C-alpha positions as semicolon CSV with decimal commas, in nm:
position;residue;x (nm);y (nm);z (nm)
1;M;-6,066;2,880;-4,482
2;A;-6,012;3,052;-4,144
3;I;-6,232;3,024;-3,780
4;V;-6,234;3,285;-3,514
5;L;-6,361;3,094;-3,209
6;A;-6,438;3,273;-2,875
7;L;-6,519;3,083;-2,598
8;S;-6,750;3,226;-2,296
9;G;-6,703;3,183;-1,923
10;G;-6,847;2,925;-1,669
11;G;-6,612;2,706;-1,514
12;A;-6,546;2,342;-1,615
13;R;-6,923;2,360;-1,780
14;S;-6,800;2,641;-2,033
15;A;-6,467;2,432;-2,091
16;A;-6,693;2,161;-2,163
17;F;-6,912;2,219;-2,370
18;G;-6,659;2,478;-2,551
19;Y;-6,473;2,134;-2,624
20;G;-6,798;1,952;-2,766
21;V;-6,778;2,234;-3,031
22;L;-6,381;2,252;-3,091
23;A;-6,457;1,868;-3,148
24;S;-6,738;1,902;-3,393
25;L;-6,528;2,129;-3,586
26;A;-6,245;1,882;-3,571
27;R;-6,478;1,613;-3,719
28;E;-6,562;1,841;-4,030
29;P;-6,327;1,837;-4,328
30;S;-6,221;2,193;-4,401
31;T;-6,102;2,320;-4,772
32;V;-5,773;2,088;-4,766
33;A;-5,715;1,815;-4,816
34;G;-5,632;1,605;-4,466
35;R;-5,731;1,902;-4,225
36;S;-6,054;1,956;-4,062
37;L;-6,229;2,263;-3,925
38;A;-6,060;2,304;-3,636
39;D;-5,720;2,258;-3,813
40;D;-5,842;2,597;-3,908
41;V;-5,902;2,801;-3,607
42;A;-5,660;3,097;-3,654
43;V;-5,803;3,309;-3,336
44;A;-5,890;3,084;-3,035
45;A;-6,035;3,393;-2,717
46;G;-6,129;3,251;-2,405
47;V;-6,245;3,360;-2,068
48;S;-6,233;3,225;-1,754
49;G;-6,301;2,856;-1,819
50;G;-6,300;2,884;-2,181
51;A;-5,939;3,098;-2,119
52;M;-5,850;2,766;-2,015
53;L;-5,970;2,562;-2,303
54;A;-5,844;2,782;-2,571
55;S;-5,472;2,825;-2,414
56;Y;-5,471;2,446;-2,429
57;F;-5,547;2,453;-2,803
58;A;-5,327;2,700;-2,866
59;L;-5,024;2,504;-2,692
60;Y;-5,133;2,204;-2,858
61;G;-5,384;2,230;-3,125
62;P;-5,658;1,973;-3,257
63;A;-5,420;1,712;-3,165
64;G;-5,415;1,792;-2,810
65;L;-5,809;1,768;-2,770
66;P;-5,814;1,411;-2,628
67;G;-5,538;1,542;-2,382
68;F;-5,777;1,801;-2,252
69;R;-6,035;1,574;-2,194
70;R;-5,766;1,361;-2,004
71;D;-5,611;1,650;-1,827
72;F;-5,857;1,846;-1,755
73;L;-6,278;1,775;-1,768
74;A;-6,170;1,420;-1,618
75;R;-5,970;1,599;-1,339
76;N;-6,077;1,765;-1,028
77;A;-5,935;2,104;-1,001
78;E;-6,042;2,195;-0,733
79;A;-5,900;1,914;-0,519
80;S;-5,617;2,148;-0,439
81;L;-5,850;2,446;-0,376
82;R;-5,973;2,608;-0,079
83;T;-6,392;2,523;-0,160
84;S;-6,549;2,485;0,241
85;L;-6,742;2,749;0,353
86;S;-6,573;2,775;0,713
87;P;-6,459;3,080;0,919
88;A;-6,086;2,989;0,816
89;N;-6,199;3,025;0,467
90;L;-6,436;3,334;0,536
91;L;-6,130;3,470;0,732
92;R;-5,881;3,432;0,424
93;G;-6,129;3,586;0,162
94;Y;-6,194;3,895;0,398
95;R;-5,825;3,946;0,341
96;G;-5,839;3,914;0,019
97;G;-5,863;3,534;-0,140
98;V;-5,961;3,189;-0,007
99;N;-5,686;3,090;-0,233
100;D;-5,363;3,264;-0,279
101;R;-5,175;3,355;-0,613
102;N;-4,966;3,015;-0,596
103;G;-5,265;2,738;-0,583
104;L;-5,468;2,755;-0,913
105;P;-5,144;2,890;-1,151
106;R;-4,972;2,551;-1,023
107;W;-5,186;2,338;-1,073
108;L;-5,261;2,441;-1,422
109;D;-4,934;2,466;-1,488
110;A;-4,864;2,098;-1,380
111;N;-5,145;1,936;-1,504
112;L;-5,227;2,162;-1,882
113;Y;-4,944;2,401;-1,952
114;H;-4,657;2,226;-1,855
115;G;-4,388;2,587;-1,800
116;A;-4,525;2,725;-2,117
117;T;-4,537;3,097;-2,143
118;L;-4,739;3,321;-2,385
119;G;-4,394;3,381;-2,601
120;M;-4,437;3,068;-2,683
121;L;-4,752;3,036;-2,824
122;D;-4,659;3,367;-3,003
123;R;-4,558;3,161;-3,328
124;P;-4,676;3,099;-3,743
125;G;-4,841;2,824;-3,706
126;R;-5,047;2,813;-3,402
127;P;-5,368;2,986;-3,325
128;K;-5,359;3,372;-3,208
129;L;-5,423;3,325;-2,823
130;V;-5,718;3,629;-2,698
131;I;-5,744;3,617;-2,357
132;H;-5,819;3,873;-2,063
133;A;-5,850;3,919;-1,709
134;T;-6,036;4,271;-1,522
135;D;-5,794;4,548;-1,403
136;L;-5,972;4,670;-1,093
137;Y;-5,772;4,994;-1,107
138;N;-5,941;5,023;-1,456
139;R;-6,287;4,886;-1,433
140;A;-6,134;4,761;-1,764
141;P;-6,011;4,432;-1,932
142;F;-5,651;4,345;-1,923
143;I;-5,589;4,156;-2,284
144;F;-5,250;3,937;-2,285
145;D;-5,159;4,077;-2,565
146;R;-4,767;4,244;-2,692
147;A;-4,961;4,559;-2,640
148;S;-5,065;4,507;-2,319
149;F;-4,721;4,470;-2,163
150;A;-4,596;4,698;-2,407
151;A;-4,812;4,975;-2,190
152;I;-4,640;4,903;-1,875
153;C;-4,319;4,816;-1,992
154;S;-4,305;4,420;-1,909
155;N;-4,190;4,083;-2,050
156;F;-4,463;3,954;-2,284
157;N;-4,258;3,649;-2,411
158;D;-4,137;3,534;-2,055
159;Y;-4,472;3,544;-1,891
160;P;-4,662;3,180;-1,734
161;L;-4,950;3,127;-1,969
162;A;-5,096;2,926;-1,618
163;Y;-5,046;3,247;-1,482
164;A;-5,226;3,453;-1,760
165;V;-5,539;3,177;-1,703
166;A;-5,555;3,208;-1,347
167;A;-5,597;3,581;-1,398
168;S;-5,902;3,504;-1,624
169;A;-6,053;3,285;-1,423
170;A;-5,969;3,470;-1,074
171;V;-6,331;3,534;-0,894
172;P;-6,313;3,749;-0,693
173;V;-6,291;3,636;-0,257
174;A;-6,284;3,234;-0,400
175;F;-5,894;3,338;-0,569
176;A;-5,654;3,647;-0,487
177;P;-5,629;3,870;-0,742
178;I;-5,252;3,781;-0,999
179;T;-5,109;4,088;-0,985
180;L;-4,871;4,230;-1,262
181;R;-4,553;4,514;-1,190
182;N;-4,623;4,824;-1,347
183;Y;-4,241;4,930;-1,495
184;R;-4,359;5,283;-1,642
185;S;-4,095;5,474;-1,433
186;K;-3,861;5,243;-1,656
187;C;-4,004;5,263;-1,963
188;P;-3,937;5,550;-2,218
189;P;-4,268;5,611;-2,464
190;D;-4,347;5,310;-2,712
191;V;-4,457;5,330;-3,052
192;E;-4,708;5,080;-3,008
193;V;-4,855;5,220;-2,694
194;A;-4,981;5,494;-2,893
195;K;-5,063;5,311;-3,172
196;V;-5,305;5,082;-3,014
197;A;-5,441;5,475;-2,840
198;A;-5,558;5,582;-3,153
199;V;-5,850;5,312;-3,219
200;R;-6,053;5,440;-3,461
201;S;-6,113;5,624;-3,757
202;E;-6,303;5,918;-3,816
203;N;-6,602;5,754;-3,986
204;H;-6,607;5,495;-3,673
205;P;-6,664;5,748;-3,371
206;A;-6,527;5,581;-3,022
207;T;-6,820;5,405;-2,850
208;L;-6,734;5,466;-2,482
209;V;-6,663;5,132;-2,412
210;E;-6,336;5,195;-2,705
211;Q;-6,271;5,496;-2,507
212;Q;-6,279;5,338;-2,179
213;Y;-6,034;5,100;-2,284
214;R;-5,819;5,359;-2,481
215;E;-5,773;5,567;-2,200
216;S;-5,689;5,270;-1,963
217;L;-5,360;5,226;-2,156
218;D;-5,284;5,522;-2,168
219;R;-5,297;5,584;-1,792
220;Y;-5,084;5,263;-1,728
221;R;-4,803;5,529;-1,805
222;S;-4,967;5,850;-1,647
223;A;-5,141;5,750;-1,352
224;D;-4,892;5,764;-1,057
225;D;-5,075;5,508;-0,808
226;L;-5,102;5,250;-1,023
227;N;-4,811;5,077;-0,969
228;F;-4,956;4,759;-0,925
229;L;-5,219;4,609;-1,176
230;K;-5,459;4,385;-0,953
231;L;-5,630;4,131;-1,213
232;Y;-5,961;3,887;-1,179
233;D;-6,176;3,682;-1,381
234;G;-6,225;3,819;-1,703
235;G;-6,596;3,804;-1,698
236;L;-6,675;4,095;-1,496
237;V;-6,612;4,290;-1,748
238;D;-6,670;4,030;-2,073
239;G;-6,801;3,728;-2,001
240;I;-6,809;3,544;-2,397
241;G;-6,521;3,723;-2,520
242;T;-6,681;3,969;-2,804
243;S;-6,568;4,267;-2,636
244;T;-6,243;4,203;-2,601
245;L;-6,250;4,067;-2,990
246;L;-6,375;4,413;-3,075
247;H;-6,142;4,625;-2,906
248;L;-5,843;4,416;-3,129
249;V;-6,085;4,453;-3,438
250;N;-6,111;4,839;-3,404
251;R;-5,714;4,864;-3,374
252;G;-5,720;4,869;-3,718
253;A;-5,704;4,615;-3,987
254;P;-5,647;4,267;-4,013
255;E;-5,664;4,242;-3,622
256;P;-5,733;4,031;-3,476
257;L;-5,616;3,797;-3,752
258;P;-5,275;3,738;-3,779
259;A;-5,155;3,921;-4,126
260;E;-5,066;3,618;-4,340
261;T;-5,412;3,450;-4,239
262;A;-5,570;3,718;-4,333
263;S;-5,357;3,854;-4,665
264;R;-5,473;3,467;-4,772
265;V;-5,835;3,359;-4,635
266;R;-6,152;3,343;-4,869
267;H;-6,366;3,187;-4,595
268;L;-6,401;3,330;-4,236
269;L;-6,625;3,216;-3,950
270;F;-6,674;3,377;-3,637
271;V;-6,771;3,091;-3,378
272;V;-6,882;3,285;-3,023
273;V;-6,949;2,985;-2,778
274;D;-7,163;3,079;-2,436
275;A;-7,251;2,843;-2,223
276;S;-7,361;3,105;-1,973
277;T;-7,686;2,992;-1,770
278;R;-7,934;3,293;-1,818
279;L;-8,309;3,173;-1,757
280;G;-8,562;2,946;-1,554
281;G;-8,441;2,758;-1,196
282;S;-8,672;2,703;-0,869
283;L;-8,673;3,083;-0,815
284;S;-9,054;3,166;-0,884
285;E;-9,182;2,798;-0,805
286;T;-9,288;2,931;-0,437
287;P;-9,360;3,297;-0,262
288;D;-8,998;3,231;-0,062
289;S;-8,689;3,430;-0,104
290;P;-8,457;3,214;-0,215
291;S;-8,141;3,115;-0,066
292;G;-7,827;3,324;-0,066
293;K;-7,627;3,102;-0,284
294;E;-7,961;3,097;-0,545
295;A;-8,003;3,470;-0,438
296;I;-7,572;3,496;-0,625
297;V;-7,601;3,311;-0,911
298;A;-7,899;3,442;-1,032
299;A;-7,746;3,785;-0,979
300;T;-7,434;3,727;-1,093
301;D;-7,573;3,572;-1,423
302;A;-7,833;3,839;-1,447
303;L;-7,565;4,092;-1,455
304;M;-7,326;3,949;-1,717
305;N;-7,662;3,889;-1,925
306;V;-7,714;4,236;-2,090
307;P;-7,325;4,298;-2,141
308;N;-7,281;3,996;-2,317
309;L;-7,546;4,007;-2,576
310;Q;-7,501;4,341;-2,620
311;S;-7,108;4,321;-2,717
312;F;-7,180;3,961;-2,955
313;D;-7,451;4,190;-3,116
314;E;-7,196;4,503;-3,167
315;L;-6,958;4,258;-3,279
316;R;-7,214;4,123;-3,566
317;R;-7,309;4,461;-3,671
318;R;-6,945;4,560;-3,692
319;L;-6,811;4,257;-3,924
320;P;-6,950;4,417;-4,251
321;S;-6,703;4,706;-4,180
322;W;-6,476;4,512;-4,035
323;R;-6,470;4,317;-4,419
324;Q;-6,463;4,611;-4,576
325;E;-6,127;4,731;-4,419
326;V;-5,981;4,411;-4,419
327;V;-6,026;4,378;-4,824
328;R;-5,938;4,754;-4,830
329;W;-5,595;4,609;-4,662
330;R;-5,526;4,324;-4,836
331;C;-5,615;4,493;-5,200
332;Q;-5,329;4,744;-5,082
333;K;-5,135;4,515;-4,999
334;A;-5,183;4,287;-5,354
335;G;-5,206;4,577;-5,570
336;D;-5,573;4,602;-5,602
337;R;-5,580;4,237;-5,811
338;A;-6,007;4,112;-5,781
339;S;-5,864;3,806;-5,578
340;C;-5,815;4,028;-5,279
341;R;-6,226;4,109;-5,221
342;D;-6,306;3,770;-5,227
343;L;-6,362;3,745;-4,879
344;D;-6,657;3,546;-4,710
345;V;-6,759;3,642;-4,327
346;S;-6,985;3,428;-4,144
347;I;-7,084;3,472;-3,749
348;V;-7,221;3,162;-3,564
349;R;-7,341;3,180;-3,178
350;V;-7,416;2,824;-2,996
351;A;-7,526;2,909;-2,669
352;L;-7,674;2,719;-2,354
353;A;-7,942;2,939;-2,265
354;D;-8,135;2,871;-2,634
355;V;-8,213;2,511;-2,541
356;Q;-8,542;2,472;-2,492
357;E;-8,620;2,074;-2,432
358;P;-8,726;2,107;-2,015
359;A;-8,512;1,802;-1,916
360;T;-8,244;1,910;-2,055
361;A;-8,198;2,307;-1,986
362;R;-8,295;2,181;-1,600
363;R;-8,006;1,970;-1,591
364;I;-7,792;2,227;-1,747
365;L;-7,950;2,460;-1,458
366;A;-7,794;2,215;-1,223
367;L;-7,392;2,324;-1,337
368;H;-7,311;2,549;-1,131
369;N;-6,980;2,775;-1,255
370;T;-6,719;2,514;-1,050
371;L;-6,382;2,377;-1,172
372;A;-6,448;2,047;-1,171
373;L;-6,759;1,809;-1,313
374;K;-6,856;1,453;-1,321
375;P;-6,786;1,211;-1,590
376;Q;-7,147;1,155;-1,700
377;D;-7,201;1,555;-1,694
378;A;-6,848;1,660;-1,882
379;A;-6,996;1,377;-2,168
380;F;-7,327;1,590;-2,181
381;L;-7,186;1,902;-2,189
382;S;-6,947;1,807;-2,472
383;D;-7,230;1,627;-2,676
384;L;-7,454;1,901;-2,634
385;G;-7,207;2,112;-2,739
386;G;-7,133;1,944;-3,073
387;R;-7,506;1,908;-3,140
388;L;-7,570;2,267;-3,138
389;L;-7,294;2,357;-3,373
390;V;-7,451;2,120;-3,599
391;Q;-7,798;2,243;-3,556
392;Q;-7,711;2,655;-3,610
393;P;-7,883;2,742;-3,938
394;A;-7,625;2,999;-3,996
395;Y;-7,330;2,726;-3,964
396;R;-7,534;2,460;-4,146
397;R;-7,568;2,764;-4,443
398;F;-7,173;2,872;-4,407
399;L;-7,059;2,460;-4,479
400;E;-7,367;2,475;-4,782
401;R;-7,155;2,733;-4,893
402;L;-6,811;2,598;-4,853
403;G;-6,945;2,315;-5,053
404;S;-7,076;2,458;-5,351
405;R;-6,768;2,702;-5,358
406;L;-6,509;2,374;-5,360
407;N;-6,728;2,222;-5,615
408;S;-6,751;2,516;-5,835
409;P;-6,537;2,487;-6,132
410;S;-6,342;2,793;-6,109
411;H;-6,243;2,679;-5,699
412;E;-6,080;2,336;-5,939
413;A;-5,912;2,607;-6,173
414;R;-5,748;2,768;-5,862
415;E;-5,632;2,436;-5,750
416;R;-5,522;2,352;-6,016
417;A;-5,339;2,676;-6,107
418;A;-5,194;2,705;-5,716
419;G;-5,091;2,316;-5,759
420;Q;-4,878;2,415;-6,029
421;S;-4,723;2,767;-5,885
422;L;-4,579;2,483;-5,607
């Protein structure tokens, strides 16, 4: 059993909503005695507020979930930041960012990650972390993985996790960008970068989005004026993490799964948690023009709405062919044994925007993209995330297939054989 989890942006709202989904997975038994489905999360992807939770989970695992509630959801991350609408802050925003490059990373490191680096997460037994920011030069995602750091000839292992997460959450004007140095002049041609550049096969021509991402990696080596990467909120290019997962999928099997997981998994579930709020509000109750804040919030949601839905649809459309590629990769490794074809893949979307009950929907719309929530709002969103996951028909069908498979005689025979081999 393995799960690929994608957590959208949306500040503390998305972190609380995603926390509820993960807590629900932690209550569901896995296929292995003594484990939960949260233990089976093999890939944790996140954007902005979702990246804060994904990174914490990748660092501490399911046992750390209560700590995230204590260390983030119950605290005010904005207490150490500049948030007031003052002339001084307006001037700071005009000059590059109300909050400098140290404010949010320092808070994240002191309260959540405690000196952790990207290299500390890249180990067997930990969920694979996939977070991204927006590279303003390329107008494309910068994925915090080894391939991206190889493209700029920088050190992946030592890069602070807090800075990667802060980059994914750096809303323009409110925050100064996180800056990465491009060391291309000191870097010889790299095989890993060339491998990433050749993403799709002849049977699957690259889309324009894939082509843009491929070209952005090449540009780190070729553009004379790309000496420093200015990284902002990852939601500018991918608000729910599915487009970033697709970039990994398109590199070839078994991405985004770790090879060890991909070689053994029989039941694979993609869970996309979308905490964006797209519909409703009081804008249309009167003929009056909306306030500036209302217009900005609604316009931002509108700008991200269709691309987010399109990237989810593309991931869902791509999964059957990706499954075939993984099966082919497994069979080549296993000598074409029948068991290598045994792979069940499903996808589930849990979305705040799907809530129809009027009072609940109004309460959701009142929770804007901030880094702090009242305790009752954090509890409300966490509970809602868990309940919406359990209510998803695709999730229930997956659990039913999993249960019938576990209770089948063939499964019991396989388990006995596995026990004997151990």
